C-alpha positions as CSV (number, residue, x, y, z in Angstrom):
1,M,-111.5,-20.1,16.1
2,A,-108.1,-21.7,16.4
3,T,-105.2,-19.8,15.1
4,A,-102.3,-21.3,13.2
5,P,-99.1,-21.7,15.2
6,V,-96.5,-19.1,14.5
7,P,-93.3,-20.7,13.3
8,L,-90.2,-19.9,15.4
9,T,-87.6,-18.0,13.4
10,A,-83.9,-18.5,13.9
11,A,-83.7,-15.0,15.5
12,A,-86.4,-15.9,17.9
13,V,-84.6,-19.0,19.0
14,T,-81.1,-17.4,19.3
15,A,-82.2,-14.2,21.0
16,P,-82.9,-15.8,24.4
17,A,-79.8,-18.0,24.1
18,A,-77.7,-14.9,23.3
19,G,-79.2,-13.1,26.3
20,H,-78.5,-16.1,28.5
21,S,-74.9,-16.3,27.2
22,T,-74.3,-12.6,27.8
23,R,-75.7,-12.9,31.4
24,G,-73.5,-15.9,32.0
25,Q,-70.4,-14.0,30.7
26,L,-71.2,-11.0,33.0
27,N,-71.6,-13.3,35.9
28,G,-68.3,-14.9,35.1
29,V,-66.5,-11.6,35.0
30,L,-68.2,-10.5,38.3
31,F,-67.1,-13.8,39.9
32,V,-63.5,-13.2,38.8
33,A,-63.7,-9.6,40.1
34,L,-64.9,-10.8,43.5
35,F,-62.2,-13.5,43.6
36,A,-59.6,-10.9,42.7
37,A,-60.8,-8.6,45.4
38,A,-60.3,-11.5,48.0
39,V,-56.9,-12.2,46.5
40,T,-55.9,-8.5,46.8
41,R,-56.9,-8.6,50.5
42,I,-54.9,-11.8,51.0
43,A,-51.8,-10.3,49.3
44,S,-51.9,-7.3,51.6
45,I,-51.3,-9.5,54.7
46,P,-47.9,-8.5,56.0
47,A,-46.5,-12.1,56.0
48,I,-47.3,-12.5,52.3
49,A,-46.4,-8.9,51.2
50,G,-43.1,-9.3,53.0
51,L,-42.2,-12.2,50.7
52,G,-42.6,-9.9,47.7
53,L,-45.6,-11.8,46.5
54,S,-47.8,-9.4,44.5
55,P,-51.5,-9.8,44.1
56,L,-50.8,-11.1,40.5
57,I,-48.9,-14.1,41.8
58,V,-51.3,-14.8,44.7
59,G,-54.1,-14.6,42.1
60,I,-52.8,-17.3,39.8
61,V,-52.0,-19.6,42.7
62,A,-55.5,-19.2,44.3
63,G,-57.2,-19.4,40.9
64,A,-55.3,-22.7,40.1
65,I,-56.4,-24.2,43.5
66,Y,-60.0,-23.3,42.8
67,G,-59.8,-24.4,39.1
68,N,-58.6,-27.8,40.1
69,A,-60.4,-28.5,43.3
70,L,-63.7,-26.6,43.2
71,R,-64.5,-25.6,39.6
72,D,-67.4,-28.1,39.4
73,G,-69.3,-25.6,41.6
74,M,-69.1,-22.9,39.0
75,P,-71.9,-22.8,36.3
76,A,-70.7,-23.7,32.8
77,S,-72.1,-20.4,31.5
78,W,-69.6,-18.4,33.5
79,A,-66.6,-19.9,31.6
80,A,-67.0,-17.2,28.9
81,G,-66.5,-14.5,31.6
82,V,-63.5,-16.2,32.9
83,N,-62.0,-16.4,29.4
84,F,-62.8,-12.7,28.8
85,S,-60.9,-11.8,31.9
86,A,-57.9,-14.0,31.0
87,R,-57.8,-12.6,27.4
88,K,-59.4,-9.3,26.5
89,L,-59.2,-7.7,29.9
90,L,-55.6,-8.8,30.1
91,R,-54.7,-6.9,27.0
92,I,-56.3,-3.7,28.3
93,A,-54.5,-4.0,31.6
94,V,-51.1,-4.6,30.0
95,A,-51.6,-1.4,27.9
96,F,-52.3,0.7,31.0
97,F,-49.2,-0.8,32.7
98,G,-47.3,1.8,30.8
99,L,-48.5,4.6,33.1
100,R,-45.9,3.3,35.6
101,V,-43.0,4.2,33.4
102,S,-41.8,7.7,32.3
103,L,-39.1,8.7,29.9
104,Q,-37.7,11.2,32.4
105,E,-37.1,8.4,35.0
106,I,-35.3,6.3,32.4
107,A,-33.1,9.3,31.4
108,Q,-32.0,9.6,35.1
109,V,-30.0,6.4,34.9
110,G,-28.6,7.4,31.5
111,L,-26.7,5.2,29.1
112,P,-25.4,2.7,31.8
113,G,-29.0,1.9,32.9
114,L,-30.3,1.5,29.4
115,A,-27.3,-0.6,28.3
116,E,-27.7,-2.8,31.4
117,S,-31.4,-3.4,30.6
118,V,-31.0,-4.0,26.9
119,L,-28.2,-6.5,27.4
120,I,-29.9,-8.4,30.2
121,V,-33.3,-8.6,28.3
122,V,-31.8,-9.7,25.0
123,S,-29.4,-12.2,26.4
124,T,-31.9,-13.7,28.8
125,L,-34.5,-14.1,26.1
126,V,-32.1,-15.7,23.7
127,I,-30.5,-18.1,26.3
128,G,-33.9,-19.0,27.8
129,T,-35.6,-19.8,24.5
130,W,-32.6,-21.8,23.3
131,A,-32.1,-23.7,26.6
132,G,-35.8,-24.3,26.9
133,M,-36.3,-25.7,23.4
134,K,-32.9,-27.4,22.7
135,I,-31.8,-28.6,26.1
136,M,-35.0,-29.1,28.1
137,K,-37.1,-30.0,25.0
138,L,-39.9,-27.6,25.9
139,D,-42.3,-26.3,23.3
140,R,-41.7,-22.8,21.9
141,D,-44.4,-21.0,23.9
142,T,-43.4,-22.4,27.3
143,A,-39.7,-21.6,26.6
144,L,-40.5,-18.1,25.6
145,L,-42.9,-17.4,28.5
146,T,-40.3,-18.7,31.0
147,A,-37.6,-16.5,29.4
148,A,-39.8,-13.5,29.2
149,G,-40.7,-13.7,32.9
150,S,-37.0,-13.8,33.8
151,A,-35.9,-11.2,31.3
152,I,-38.4,-8.4,31.5
153,C,-40.9,-7.9,34.3
154,G,-42.0,-11.2,35.8
155,A,-45.7,-12.0,35.8
156,A,-46.7,-9.0,33.8
157,A,-44.3,-10.0,31.0
158,V,-45.7,-13.5,31.1
159,L,-49.2,-12.1,30.7
160,A,-48.2,-9.9,27.8
161,F,-46.4,-12.8,26.0
162,E,-49.3,-15.2,26.7
163,S,-51.6,-12.8,24.9
164,T,-49.3,-12.4,21.9
165,L,-48.6,-16.1,21.6
166,Q,-52.2,-17.1,22.4
167,S,-50.8,-20.0,24.4
168,K,-52.5,-22.3,26.9
169,P,-53.0,-21.1,30.5
170,H,-51.0,-23.9,32.1
171,K,-47.9,-22.7,30.2
172,S,-48.2,-19.3,31.8
173,A,-48.7,-20.9,35.2
174,M,-45.4,-22.7,34.8
175,A,-43.6,-19.5,33.8
176,V,-45.1,-17.6,36.7
177,G,-44.0,-20.4,39.0
178,S,-40.4,-19.8,37.9
179,V,-40.8,-16.1,38.7
180,V,-42.2,-16.8,42.1
181,L,-39.4,-19.2,43.1
182,F,-36.3,-17.5,41.8
183,G,-37.5,-13.9,42.2
184,T,-38.3,-14.5,45.8
185,L,-34.9,-16.2,46.3
186,S,-33.2,-13.1,44.8
187,M,-35.0,-10.8,47.1
188,F,-33.4,-12.5,50.1
189,L,-30.1,-13.7,48.6
190,Y,-28.9,-10.5,46.8
191,P,-28.8,-8.3,50.0
192,I,-27.0,-11.0,51.9
193,L,-24.4,-11.4,49.1
194,F,-23.9,-7.6,48.9
195,N,-23.6,-7.0,52.6
196,A,-21.1,-9.8,52.9
197,G,-19.0,-8.2,50.2
198,W,-19.2,-11.0,47.7
199,L,-20.7,-9.0,44.9
200,H,-17.8,-6.4,44.7
201,L,-20.2,-3.6,43.7
202,D,-20.7,-0.1,45.0
203,T,-24.2,1.2,45.7
204,V,-24.7,2.4,42.1
205,G,-23.5,-0.9,40.8
206,A,-25.8,-2.7,43.2
207,G,-28.7,-0.7,41.8
208,L,-27.9,-1.6,38.3
209,F,-27.5,-5.3,39.2
210,F,-30.6,-5.6,41.3
211,G,-32.8,-3.7,38.9
212,G,-31.3,-5.5,35.9
213,T,-31.6,-9.1,37.1
214,I,-34.5,-9.5,39.6
215,H,-37.8,-10.6,38.2
216,E,-40.7,-8.6,39.7
217,V,-40.8,-4.9,40.5
218,A,-41.8,-5.6,44.1
219,Q,-39.0,-8.0,44.5
220,V,-36.5,-5.4,43.2
221,V,-37.7,-2.8,45.7
222,G,-37.7,-5.4,48.5
223,A,-34.1,-6.4,47.8
224,A,-32.6,-3.0,47.2
225,S,-34.3,-1.4,50.2
226,N,-32.0,-3.6,52.3
227,V,-28.9,-1.8,50.8
228,S,-29.6,1.9,50.7
229,P,-32.1,4.5,49.4
230,E,-29.8,5.4,46.5
231,T,-29.6,1.7,45.4
232,T,-33.4,1.4,45.7
233,H,-33.9,4.5,43.5
234,I,-31.5,3.3,40.8
235,A,-32.7,-0.3,40.9
236,T,-36.3,0.8,40.5
237,I,-35.6,3.0,37.5
238,V,-33.5,0.3,35.8
239,K,-36.3,-2.2,36.4
240,M,-38.8,0.1,34.8
241,T,-36.4,0.5,31.9
242,R,-36.7,-3.2,31.4
243,V,-40.5,-2.9,31.6
244,M,-40.2,-0.3,28.8
245,L,-38.4,-2.8,26.6
246,L,-41.6,-4.9,26.7
247,V,-42.9,-3.0,23.7
248,P,-40.1,-3.6,21.1
249,V,-39.6,-7.2,22.3
250,L,-43.3,-7.9,21.8
251,L,-43.3,-6.4,18.3
252,V,-40.3,-8.5,17.3
253,V,-41.9,-11.6,18.8
254,G,-45.1,-10.8,17.0
255,V,-43.3,-10.7,13.6
256,W,-41.4,-13.9,14.4
257,V,-44.5,-15.8,15.3
258,N,-46.2,-14.6,12.1
259,R,-43.2,-15.7,10.0
260,S,-43.1,-19.1,11.7
261,A,-46.8,-19.6,11.0
262,R,-46.4,-18.6,7.4
263,K,-43.5,-21.1,7.0
264,A,-45.6,-23.8,8.5
265,A,-48.5,-23.0,6.2
266,A,-46.2,-23.0,3.2
267,S,-44.8,-26.4,4.2
268,A,-48.2,-27.8,4.7
269,S,-49.4,-26.5,1.4
270,H,-46.4,-28.0,-0.4
271,D,-47.1,-31.3,1.2
272,G,-50.7,-31.1,0.1
273,A,-52.0,-31.2,3.7
274,Q,-52.9,-27.6,4.3
275,D,-55.9,-27.2,6.6
276,A,-57.4,-24.5,8.8
277,Q,-54.6,-24.8,11.3
278,G,-52.0,-24.3,8.5
279,A,-53.6,-21.2,7.1
280,P,-51.4,-18.1,7.4
281,R,-52.4,-15.9,10.4
282,K,-52.6,-12.2,10.5
283,L,-49.5,-10.3,11.6
284,A,-49.3,-10.9,15.4
285,I,-48.3,-7.4,16.3
286,P,-50.0,-6.9,19.7
287,W,-52.0,-3.6,19.7
288,F,-51.8,-3.5,23.5
289,A,-48.0,-3.0,23.2
290,L,-48.7,0.2,21.2
291,G,-51.2,1.1,23.9
292,F,-48.5,0.5,26.5
293,L,-46.2,2.9,24.6
294,A,-49.0,5.5,24.4
295,C,-49.5,5.3,28.1
296,V,-45.7,5.8,28.7
297,V,-45.8,9.0,26.6
298,I,-48.9,10.3,28.4
299,N,-47.2,9.6,31.8
300,S,-44.0,11.3,30.5
301,L,-45.9,14.4,29.4
302,H,-47.7,14.7,32.8
303,V,-51.0,15.2,31.1
304,L,-52.8,13.4,34.0
305,P,-52.8,14.6,37.6
306,D,-50.8,12.5,40.0
307,S,-54.0,11.4,41.8
308,A,-55.5,10.2,38.5
309,T,-52.4,8.3,37.6
310,S,-52.3,6.7,41.0
311,T,-55.9,5.7,40.8
312,L,-55.5,4.2,37.3
313,N,-52.4,2.3,38.4
314,M,-54.4,0.8,41.3
315,L,-57.3,-0.2,39.0
316,D,-54.8,-1.6,36.5
317,T,-53.2,-3.8,39.2
318,F,-56.7,-5.1,40.1
319,A,-57.4,-5.8,36.4
320,L,-54.1,-7.7,36.1
321,T,-55.0,-9.6,39.2
322,M,-58.3,-10.5,37.6
323,A,-56.5,-11.7,34.5
324,M,-54.0,-13.8,36.6
325,T,-56.8,-15.3,38.7
326,A,-58.7,-16.2,35.5
327,L,-55.6,-17.8,34.0
328,G,-55.2,-19.8,37.2
329,I,-58.9,-21.0,37.1
330,E,-58.2,-22.2,33.5
331,T,-55.0,-24.0,34.5
332,R,-54.9,-27.8,35.0
333,I,-52.3,-29.4,37.3
334,A,-52.2,-32.4,35.1
335,Q,-50.9,-30.3,32.2
336,I,-48.3,-28.7,34.4
337,R,-46.9,-32.0,35.5
338,Q,-45.9,-32.9,31.9
339,A,-43.5,-30.1,31.6
340,G,-43.2,-28.6,35.1
341,P,-39.8,-29.9,36.0
342,R,-38.3,-29.0,32.6
343,A,-39.7,-25.5,32.8
344,L,-38.4,-25.0,36.3
345,T,-35.0,-26.3,35.2
346,T,-35.0,-23.7,32.4
347,G,-35.8,-21.1,35.0
348,L,-32.8,-22.3,37.1
349,I,-30.5,-22.0,34.0
350,L,-31.7,-18.5,33.5
351,Y,-31.3,-17.7,37.2
352,V,-27.6,-18.8,37.1
353,W,-27.2,-16.6,34.0
354,L,-28.8,-13.6,35.6
355,I,-26.4,-13.8,38.6
356,A,-23.2,-14.7,36.8
357,G,-23.9,-13.0,33.5
358,G,-25.6,-10.1,35.2
359,L,-22.6,-9.4,37.3
360,G,-20.4,-9.4,34.3
361,I,-22.7,-7.1,32.4
362,T,-23.0,-4.7,35.3
363,W,-19.2,-4.5,35.8
364,T,-18.6,-3.9,32.1
365,V,-21.4,-1.3,31.8
366,Q,-20.3,0.6,34.9
367,H,-16.6,0.7,33.9
368,L,-17.1,1.5,30.2
369,L,-20.1,3.8,30.4
370,G,-20.3,4.9,34.0
């Protein structure tokens, strides 16, 4: 006897699709992880490591090359895993970046180091955002990302701001490009200027200047190691003090972004044209910034053994490399061409400021607070 066909329910239809989607996302994450492992290996090559190019920077470059030349070979279902790595994994990795900073280290450089860091970070963010938007006519996100990379901690700051602003991947790629160019230039130029006697700074002043104005942590160490161990020690601590400022800066930016969105929503509502895009958004205070601060406190209290902290830092660098690689895969060269020269010019303006203004700030801080 024939039986009546059983109708397919919505759950029966979506269950296999959901399983397929989850499997595709996991495959995408695994693909990014393997890609990042290869990138880490490449970045360890002496010729590349000697240039101060961290795995994060190599990752976004390699990812962009793949994303623009070979992405058709990646299954479409993997895109969700790539997006997960570039967004959610990124936030977790930025939070654990706080294990590299301790309050005791920051206290070692005292008020001069703190003043140097605060003045450099605030002035560079203000000048970069203003110059990018008003002079170079960049959009707000690109100007902020470029300024953040120069002001705080290079690629890691770009990643943190990208997550807060929820900006497009190609904007982060342009900001990282500025970090690569001018940070690498600083690593070679600063020691030459110091050893030639053109900076008129002692070893302590050089530590404040190097740590306060060079983009990436690795670039700071690379430059200062060509001066003296004392300069390297001071420069590294000042640099990590700048990293610490990532938390309050992100909180301020989160409030500013939320206020701007509410003003736009109110304007759209007044004009009778409010839509989904004009709706007020939730307060954009990044939770991962609070996680970053919690990790700083944990590291300062020495709750974890040194071996555990070292292992977590290594895993965190790998997670950040995965996030950078994923951002690179999502980046399109055509989008970079539209604003690339203007973003690079903004980076140049900031670089001139970091050298000239940084020297002035260093001299003032050392003589008034040293």
